[in-house]
C-alpha positions as CSV (number, residue, x, y, z in Angstrom):
1,X,-7.8,28.8,-9.1
2,X,-7.5,25.4,-7.8
3,X,-3.7,26.0,-6.9
4,X,-4.6,28.8,-4.5
5,X,-7.1,26.3,-2.8
6,X,-4.2,24.2,-1.7
7,X,-1.5,26.6,-1.4
8,X,-1.2,26.1,2.4
9,X,-1.7,24.0,5.0
10,X,-5.2,24.6,7.0
11,X,-5.3,23.7,10.6
12,X,-8.3,23.4,13.0
13,X,-7.4,22.0,16.3
14,X,-5.7,18.6,15.7
15,X,-6.9,18.4,12.2
16,X,-4.8,19.5,9.3
17,X,-6.0,19.7,5.7
18,X,-4.8,21.2,2.0
19,X,-7.9,22.7,1.0
20,X,-11.8,22.4,0.8
21,X,-14.0,20.0,-1.0
22,X,-15.4,22.5,-3.7
23,X,-16.3,22.0,-7.3
24,X,-12.9,23.1,-8.6
25,X,-11.1,20.6,-6.5
26,X,-13.3,17.6,-6.3
27,X,-12.1,16.1,-9.8
28,X,-8.7,16.1,-8.4
29,X,-9.6,14.3,-5.3
30,X,-11.6,11.6,-7.1
31,X,-8.3,11.4,-9.5
32,X,-6.5,10.8,-6.3
33,X,-9.0,8.2,-5.0
34,X,-9.1,6.5,-8.3
35,X,-5.4,6.0,-8.3
36,X,-4.3,8.4,-11.2
37,X,-0.7,8.6,-10.8
38,X,-0.3,12.2,-11.8
39,X,-3.0,13.3,-9.2
40,X,-1.4,11.0,-6.5
41,X,2.1,12.8,-7.1
42,X,0.4,16.3,-7.0
43,X,-1.3,15.9,-3.8
44,X,1.7,14.0,-2.2
45,X,4.1,16.7,-3.4
46,X,2.0,19.4,-1.9
47,X,1.8,17.7,1.6
48,X,5.5,17.0,1.3
49,X,6.3,20.6,0.5
50,X,4.2,21.7,3.5
51,X,5.6,19.0,5.7
52,X,7.6,21.8,7.9
53,X,4.3,23.0,9.2
54,X,3.2,19.4,10.3
55,X,3.7,18.8,14.1
56,X,6.3,16.1,15.1
57,X,4.9,12.8,14.9
58,X,6.2,9.4,15.5
59,X,3.9,7.0,13.6
60,X,1.8,7.6,10.5
61,X,-1.3,5.5,9.9
62,X,-4.0,5.7,7.2
63,X,-7.7,5.1,7.0
64,X,-8.9,2.0,5.5
65,X,-11.1,1.9,2.7
66,X,-14.9,0.8,3.2
67,X,-14.2,-2.9,2.3
68,X,-10.8,-3.0,3.9
69,X,-10.3,-5.0,7.1
70,X,-6.6,-4.3,6.9
71,X,-3.9,-3.1,4.9
72,X,-2.6,-5.8,2.6
73,X,0.3,-4.3,0.6
74,X,1.1,-0.5,0.5
75,X,-0.3,0.1,-3.3
76,X,-3.4,2.4,-2.4
77,X,-3.1,6.1,-3.1
78,X,-3.2,6.8,0.6
79,X,-0.3,4.5,1.4
80,X,1.8,6.8,-1.1
81,X,0.7,9.8,0.3
82,X,1.1,8.6,4.0
83,X,4.6,6.9,3.3
84,X,5.9,10.2,1.6
85,X,4.7,12.1,4.6
86,X,6.2,9.6,7.2
87,X,9.5,9.7,5.2
88,X,9.5,13.5,5.1
89,X,8.5,14.0,8.9
90,X,11.0,11.4,10.0
91,X,8.3,9.1,11.3
92,X,7.5,5.3,10.9
93,X,4.6,4.4,8.6
94,X,2.7,1.6,10.3
95,X,-0.5,1.0,8.5
96,X,-0.7,-2.5,9.8
97,X,-1.6,-1.1,13.2
98,X,-5.1,-0.3,12.1
99,X,-7.7,-3.0,11.5
100,X,-11.7,-3.0,11.0
101,X,-14.0,-5.6,12.4
102,X,-16.3,-5.4,9.5
103,X,-16.7,-4.1,6.0
104,X,-18.7,-0.7,5.9
105,X,-20.8,0.6,3.2
106,X,-19.4,3.2,1.1
107,X,-19.7,6.8,2.6
108,X,-21.2,8.4,-0.4
109,X,-24.1,6.0,-0.2
110,X,-25.3,7.0,3.5
111,X,-25.9,10.0,5.6
112,X,-23.5,11.4,8.0
113,X,-25.7,9.9,10.9
114,X,-25.8,6.4,9.1
115,X,-22.0,6.8,8.7
116,X,-21.6,7.6,12.3
117,X,-23.5,4.6,13.5
118,X,-22.0,2.1,11.1
119,X,-18.4,3.2,11.8
120,X,-18.7,3.0,15.8
121,X,-16.6,0.2,17.4
122,X,-15.5,-0.8,13.6
123,X,-11.8,-0.1,14.3
124,X,-9.0,-1.6,16.4
125,X,-5.4,-1.0,16.9
126,X,-2.8,-3.6,17.5
127,X,-0.2,-2.9,20.1
128,X,2.6,-4.1,17.9
129,X,6.1,-2.8,18.6
130,X,6.6,0.8,18.0
131,X,9.9,2.5,18.7
132,X,9.2,5.9,20.2
133,X,11.0,8.1,22.7
134,X,8.6,6.6,25.2
135,X,6.5,4.0,24.1
136,X,3.5,5.3,25.9
137,X,3.6,8.9,24.6
138,X,3.6,8.3,20.9
139,X,2.4,11.1,18.6
140,X,0.4,9.6,15.5
141,X,-0.9,11.1,12.4
142,X,-3.9,9.6,10.7
143,X,-4.0,10.2,7.3
144,X,-7.2,10.2,5.1
145,X,-8.3,11.7,1.6
146,X,-11.6,13.7,2.6
147,X,-12.8,14.8,6.1
148,X,-16.5,15.0,5.7
149,X,-18.3,14.1,9.1
150,X,-15.1,12.9,10.9
151,X,-16.8,9.7,11.7
152,X,-14.0,7.6,10.4
153,X,-10.8,9.7,11.8
154,X,-12.7,10.0,15.1
155,X,-13.1,6.3,15.2
156,X,-9.5,5.5,14.5
157,X,-8.6,8.0,17.1
158,X,-10.8,6.4,19.6
159,X,-9.1,3.0,18.9
160,X,-5.6,4.5,19.1
161,X,-6.3,6.2,22.5
162,X,-7.6,3.0,23.8
163,X,-4.2,1.2,23.0
164,X,-2.2,4.0,23.7
165,X,-4.0,6.1,26.2
166,X,-1.1,8.7,26.3
167,X,-0.8,9.2,22.6
168,X,-1.1,12.4,20.8
169,X,-3.2,12.2,17.8
170,X,-3.2,14.6,14.6
171,X,-5.4,13.8,11.5
172,X,-4.3,14.9,8.0
173,X,-6.7,15.0,4.9
174,X,-6.4,16.2,1.5
175,X,-9.5,18.4,1.9
176,X,-12.6,19.0,4.1
């Protein structure tokens, strides 16, 4: 059943996710992406329920939508998920740290190779004031909905590492 598919936190290196993007779960992911409140609550509650298995993090950020250049407001489904996780993990939610220099084509409309090419160099991270035990050794958690090719989260990781070379970075997605 769908419930079993996301009953535990899956880990692969620095990537954490709740399940796999299979037929039974696709509609739930799309409901989340479409802003269906009940779906957002289900995914967020599941992530929070499994927070004890997450690494200790200082700062939580989120991926930007294909047409977002920066976060404006905190009303997107990923904001709710990331904020709930940050609050549960005792971290700061700082979506404003992440910016893009251009809009991207929706990833569902292009191949993985095209996605990789179009996202390259798109993200940057501001060096806004972050309070952490040592400002250079910050642990970040990047939140995104689906991990497909890794192009987006890898690019955000690159941008974070450029600004904070000593940072540790984890990636959390609903599914892969």
